[in-house]
C-alpha positions in Angstrom: 29.6 10.7 -1.8 29.2 8.3 1.1 25.5 8.9 1.3 25.1 8.4 -2.5 26.9 5.1 -2.0 24.6 4.3 0.9 21.5 5.0 -1.3 22.8 2.7 -4.0 23.6 0.0 -1.4 20.0 0.2 0.0 18.6 0.1 -3.5 20.2 -3.3 -3.8 18.8 -4.4 -0.5 15.3 -3.3 -1.5 15.6 -5.2 -4.8 16.1 -8.4 -2.9 12.6 -8.1 -1.6 11.1 -7.9 -5.0 13.2 -10.6 -6.6 12.9 -13.2 -3.8 11.6 -15.7 -2.7 9.8 -16.3 -6.0 11.8 -16.2 -9.2 10.0 -13.5 -11.1 11.2 -15.0 -14.4 9.4 -18.3 -13.9 6.2 -17.3 -15.7 4.1 -20.3 -14.9 5.2 -20.5 -11.2 1.8 -19.5 -9.9 -0.3 -17.2 -12.0 -2.5 -17.9 -15.0 -1.4 -14.6 -16.3 2.4 -15.0 -16.4 4.2 -11.7 -16.1 7.2 -10.4 -14.2 5.2 -7.6 -12.5 2.7 -10.1 -11.1 5.4 -12.2 -9.6 7.0 -9.0 -8.2 3.7 -8.2 -6.6 3.6 -11.7 -5.1 7.1 -11.2 -3.6 6.2 -7.8 -2.1 3.1 -9.2 -0.3 4.9 -12.3 0.8 7.8 -10.3 2.3 5.5 -7.8 3.9 3.9 -10.7 5.8 7.2 -12.3 6.7 8.4 -9.1 8.2 5.1 -8.6 9.9 5.6 -12.0 11.6 9.1 -11.0 12.7 7.8 -7.7 14.1 5.3 -9.4 16.5 7.9 -11.9 17.8 9.7 -11.2 21.1 13.0 -11.1 19.3 15.2 -8.0 19.0 15.9 -6.6 15.5 19.7 -7.0 15.7 19.3 -10.7 16.3 18.0 -11.5 12.8 17.9 -8.4 10.4 21.4 -9.0 8.9 20.8 -12.8 8.8 17.5 -12.2 7.0 19.2 -10.1 4.3 22.1 -12.6 3.9 19.6 -15.4 3.4 17.8 -13.4 0.8 21.1 -12.6 -0.9 22.0 -16.3 -1.1 18.5 -17.0 -2.4 19.0 -14.4 -5.1 22.3 -15.9 -6.1 20.7 -19.3 -6.3 17.6 -18.2 -8.2 19.2 -15.9 -10.7 23.0 -15.5 -10.9 23.5 -19.2 -11.3 21.2 -19.2 -14.3 22.3 -17.8 -17.6 18.7 -16.8 -18.5 18.7 -14.1 -15.8 21.5 -12.2 -17.7 19.3 -12.2 -20.8 16.3 -10.9 -18.9 18.3 -8.1 -17.3 19.8 -7.1 -20.6 16.3 -6.8 -22.1 15.0 -4.7 -19.2 18.1 -2.5 -18.9 16.2 0.7 -19.8 13.5 0.0 -17.2 16.1 -0.6 -14.5 18.1 2.5 -15.3 15.0 4.8 -15.3 13.6 3.2 -12.2 17.0 3.7 -10.4 17.3 7.3 -11.6 13.9 8.1 -10.1 14.8 6.3 -6.9 18.1 8.2 -6.6 16.4 11.6 -7.2 13.7 10.9 -4.6 16.2 9.5 -2.2 18.5 12.5 -2.4 15.4 14.8 -2.0 14.4 12.9 1.2 18.0 13.0 2.5 18.3 16.7 1.9 15.0 17.8 3.6 14.8 15.5 6.6 11.8 17.2 8.3 9.2 14.8 9.6 5.4 15.2 9.4 3.5 16.0 12.6 2.1 12.5 13.0 5.5 11.0 12.2 7.1 13.0 15.1 4.4 12.0 17.6 3.7 8.4 16.6 5.6 6.7 13.8 9.2 7.7 14.4 8.9 7.0 18.2 7.6 3.5 17.3 10.5 2.9 14.9 12.9 3.9 17.7 11.6 1.1 19.9 12.5 -1.5 17.3 15.7 0.3 16.2 16.9 0.2 19.8 16.3 -3.5 19.9 13.1 -3.5 21.8 10.1 -5.6 20.7 6.4 -5.3 20.5 6.2 -6.3 24.1 8.0 -3.0 25.1 6.1 -1.1 22.4 2.9 -2.0 24.1 3.9 0.4 27.0 4.1 3.4 24.6 1.3 5.8 25.4 0.4 6.5 21.7 0.8 3.0 20.6 -3.0 2.5 20.8 -3.7 5.0 18.0 -2.2 3.0 15.1 -0.5 -0.3 14.3 3.2 -0.6 14.0 4.2 -2.2 10.7 5.2 0.9 8.8 7.4 2.0 11.8 8.9 -1.5 11.9 10.0 -1.1 8.2 11.5 2.3 9.1 13.6 0.7 11.8 14.4 -2.6 9.9 16.0 -0.9 6.9 17.6 1.8 9.0 19.4 -0.9 10.9 20.7 -2.3 7.6 22.1 0.9 6.3 25.8 1.9 6.6 25.6 5.1 8.7 22.2 4.2 10.1 20.8 7.7 9.6 17.1 8.1 10.4 16.0 8.8 6.8 17.5 5.6 5.4 14.6 3.6 6.8 12.2 5.9 5.0 13.9 5.3 1.7 12.0 2.0 1.6 8.8 4.0 1.4 10.1 5.6 -1.8 11.1 2.3 -3.2 7.8 0.7 -2.6 6.0 3.7 -4.1 8.0 3.5 -7.3 7.8 -0.2 -7.7 4.0 -0.2 -7.1 3.6 2.3 -9.9 5.9 0.3 -12.1 3.8 -2.8 -11.5 0.6 -1.2 -12.9 2.2 0.6 -15.8 4.5 -2.1 -17.2 1.9 -3.7 -19.5 -0.4 -0.8 -20.2 1.0 -0.3 -23.7 2.7 -2.8 -26.0 5.8 -0.6 -26.5 8.0 -0.5 -23.4 9.1 3.1 -24.1 5.4 4.2 -23.8 5.1 2.4 -20.5 8.3 4.1 -19.2 7.0 7.5 -20.3 3.7 6.8 -18.5 5.6 5.6 -15.4 7.7 8.8 -15.4 4.6 11.0 -15.9 2.8 9.4 -13.0 5.7 9.9 -10.7 5.9 13.5 -11.6 2.2 14.0 -11.0 1.8 12.1 -7.7 5.1 12.7 -5.9 5.2 15.1 -2.9 7.9 15.1 -0.2 5.2 15.3 2.5 4.1 11.7 1.7 7.7 10.5 2.6 8.1 12.6 5.8 7.4 9.5 7.9 3.7 9.5 7.3 2.1 6.1 6.6 -0.4 7.0 3.8 2.2 6.3 1.1 2.4 2.7 2.2 -1.3 2.3 2.1 -1.4 4.0 -1.4 1.3 1.7 -2.7 -0.2 -1.5 -1.3 -3.6 -0.5 -2.8 -1.9 -0.1 -6.2 -0.4 -3.6 -5.9 -3.7 -5.1 -4.7 -5.7 -3.3 -7.4 -3.4 -5.0 -10.0 -4.2 -8.4 -8.5 -7.9 -7.6 -8.4 -7.9 -6.6 -12.0 -6.1 -9.9 -13.0 -8.6 -11.8 -10.8 -11.4 -10.2 -12.8 -9.8 -10.5 -16.2 -8.2 -14.0 -16.0 -10.4 -15.6 -13.2 -7.2 -16.7 -11.5 -8.4 -17.6 -8.0 -4.8 -18.1 -6.8 -4.7 -14.3 -6.7 -7.2 -14.4 -3.8 -4.5 -15.7 -1.5 -2.1 -12.8 -2.3 -5.0 -10.3 -2.1 -5.5 -11.6 1.4 -1.8 -11.1 2.2 -2.2 -7.5 0.9 -5.2 -6.9 3.1 -3.4 -8.3 6.1 -0.5 -5.9 5.5 -2.9 -3.0 5.3 -4.5 -3.9 8.6 -1.2 -3.5 10.4 -0.1 -0.2 8.9 -2.9 2.2 10.0 -6.1 1.9 11.9 -8.2 3.0 8.9 -6.6 0.0 7.1 -9.6 -2.0 8.2 -11.9 0.3 6.1 -9.8 -0.3 2.9 -9.7 -4.0 3.7 -13.5 -4.1 4.1 -14.0 -2.2 0.8 -11.9 -4.7 -1.1 -13.6 -7.6 0.8 -17.0 -6.4 -0.4 -15.9 -5.9 -4.0 -14.3 -9.3 -4.3 -17.6 -10.9 -3.2 -19.3 -9.1 -6.1 -16.9 -10.7 -8.6 -18.7 -12.7 -11.3 -17.5 -16.2 -12.3 -15.8 -16.7 -9.0 -17.1 -19.8 -7.3 -19.2 -19.4 -4.2 -16.8 -21.8 -2.5 -13.8 -19.6 -3.2 -15.7 -16.6 -1.9 -16.6 -18.4 1.3 -13.0 -19.5 1.9 -11.8 -15.9 1.1 -14.4 -14.5 3.6 -13.5 -16.9 6.4 -9.7 -16.3 6.0 -10.3 -12.5 5.9 -12.2 -12.5 9.2 -9.7 -14.9 10.8 -7.0 -12.4 10.0 -8.9 -9.7 11.8 -9.5 -12.0 14.7 -5.8 -12.9 14.8 -4.9 -9.2 15.0 -7.3 -8.7 17.9 -5.8 -11.7 19.7 -2.3 -10.5 19.2 -3.3 -7.1 20.5 -4.9 -8.7 23.5 -1.9 -10.8 24.2 0.4 -7.8 24.3 -2.3 -5.7 26.1 -2.7 -3.2 23.3 -6.0 -1.5 22.7 -7.3 -2.4 19.3 -8.2 1.3 18.6 -8.1 4.4 20.7 -9.5 6.7 18.1 -12.3 9.1 19.3 -15.3 7.0 18.2 -17.8 6.5 21.0 -21.2 4.9 20.9 -22.7 7.5 23.3 -21.4 10.4 21.1 -22.8 8.8 17.9 -26.2 8.2 19.5 -26.5 11.7 20.7 -25.6 13.6 17.5 -28.2 16.3 16.9 -29.5 17.2 13.5 -27.8 20.6 13.4 -24.4 19.2 14.1 -24.9 16.4 11.5 -25.8 19.0 8.9 -22.9 21.2 9.9 -20.5 18.2 9.7 -21.8 17.0 6.3 -21.6 20.4 4.8 -17.9 20.7 5.7 -17.1 17.2 4.7 -18.5 17.9 1.2 -16.5 21.1 1.0 -13.2 19.5 2.0 -13.7 16.3 0.1 -14.5 18.3 -3.1 -11.5 20.6 -2.6 -9.1 17.7 -1.9 -10.5 15.6 -4.8 -9.8 18.5 -7.1 -6.2 18.5 -5.8 -5.9 14.8 -6.3 -6.1 14.1 -10.1 -6.6 10.3 -9.6 -9.5 10.6 -7.3 -11.0 13.5 -9.3 -10.8 11.6 -12.7 -12.3 8.5 -11.1 -15.3 10.4 -9.9 -15.8 12.0 -13.4 -15.5 8.7 -15.2 -18.1 7.1 -12.8 -20.5 10.0 -13.3 -20.3 10.0 -17.1 -20.5 6.2 -17.3 -23.2 5.7 -14.8 -25.7 4.5 -17.4 -23.4 1.7 -18.3 -23.6 0.1 -14.8 -26.3 -2.4 -15.8 -24.3 -5.5 -15.3 -21.5 -6.7 -13.1 -18.4 -5.8 -15.1 -15.1 -4.0 -14.2 -16.8 -0.6 -14.3 -19.5 -1.8 -11.9 -16.9 -3.2 -9.5 -15.0 0.1 -9.4 -18.3 2.0 -8.9 -19.0 -0.2 -5.8 -15.5 0.4 -4.5 -15.8 4.1 -5.0 -19.2 4.5 -3.4 -18.2 2.5 -0.3 -15.0 4.6 -0.2 -17.1 7.8 -0.1 -19.4 6.4 2.6 -16.4 5.5 4.7 -15.0 9.0 4.4 -18.3 10.6 5.5 -18.7 8.2 8.4 -15.1 8.6 9.5 -15.7 12.3 10.1 -19.4 12.4 10.9 -19.0 10.0 13.9 -15.6 11.2 15.1 -15.7 13.1 18.4 -13.4 15.8 17.3 -13.7 19.4 16.1 -14.6 18.9 12.5 -12.7 21.7 10.7 -9.4 20.9 12.4 -9.9 17.2 11.7 -10.7 17.8 8.0 -7.8 20.3 7.5 -5.2 17.9 9.0 -6.3 14.5 7.5 -8.6 14.8 4.5 -5.9 15.3 1.9 -4.1 12.2 3.2 -7.2 10.0 3.1 -8.0 11.0 -0.5 -4.4 10.3 -1.5 -4.2 6.8 0.1 -7.7 6.0 -1.3 -6.6 6.9 -4.8 -4.4 3.9 -4.9 -7.5 1.8 -5.6 -8.3 3.7 -8.8 -5.2 4.5 -10.8 -5.1 1.2 -12.7 -8.8 1.6 -13.5 -8.2 5.1 -15.1 -5.3 3.8 -17.1 -7.2 0.8 -18.4 -10.2 2.9 -19.1 -8.4 5.2 -21.5 -6.2 2.6 -23.1 -8.8 -0.1 -23.5 -12.0 2.0 -23.8 -12.9 0.3 -27.1 -13.2 -3.1 -25.4 -16.6 -4.2 -24.3 -15.7 -4.8 -20.7 -14.9 -1.1 -20.2 -17.9 0.3 -22.1 
């Protein structure tokens, strides 16, 4: 019973990060497309970057974590509980809240009952989280042997929310991964249909299809997947409503992705290229977007240099790439095709995206939403092939252990596209 209470308590803590600092019921606060889910997306990305900033400061977690949450609680009281309109909003959305909480409770109990960690989590992510949990900082983390392999932000979340739990069990930090996963799917499904009940059915169906415990065993791909879902929503709104303010929050999303996994740079570059293809976005806005994007990459490099962390210690070497022989290239490509096909068939989102692109290829004659997704998908495939082709590691082992996770995280870019395609297929921008 104590653990159920703890799960409910953490659910409230997590909710503070989606309701603050922006009041989600102020429809004209920022966006040209006023909606609660857009403002929730803004809050997620803002808070990710606030926590990122805290994670790179030489300040121990215990010095500020509880103060941070108390501040957000006070902000929540000010923004909502002191305003009668909030009660009205919550009453109208009671069904959504109940269903969302039920799914969170089920997944949280499942995580709490299994507890086994993924291989990468045991070797990399959990150890990193222990550094922060034990009140060490990025300065001490820089001395960790395996720190060079991947960034730290996901592990920091693990430690941050664990430190706020009642019993401080290890799994409590991972519950945030489940919450983010659920809220990201809710964001993209909340306005697919006019009837709320249909949106809730769709939400429930997608959870049933995409949920696997392995994704919540301390692995970081679910964070990438969830962030790509959120960013894809902003990208769609940017295309649909030409709201250039969304560019700022897309940049915050890309910055977050850069600090979760080393391959985050690939997803960030994919989105960067696609945004620069957007029609009716002023050249000036694209230039500013590009400058800020590369400044964020440079900033990460400088921070790594300051703390004497290698930017990437993955097995990619120029000498190896230049000396690849034709037989090895053919062998690698053959196996990449096999494993990519197999894992695409297992991942319904990635599979359907490929099918839609193939059957609508003749419609890619102008720069519309279909065309932008096509560019995104092609670059994504190129990235996957290059990642394995130029990797100095036994190809079969590498493919067996990572391909399914890469396909899963990548699929976050395309779920909204699939939903929009089938619900709005009669509209000219999708045909």
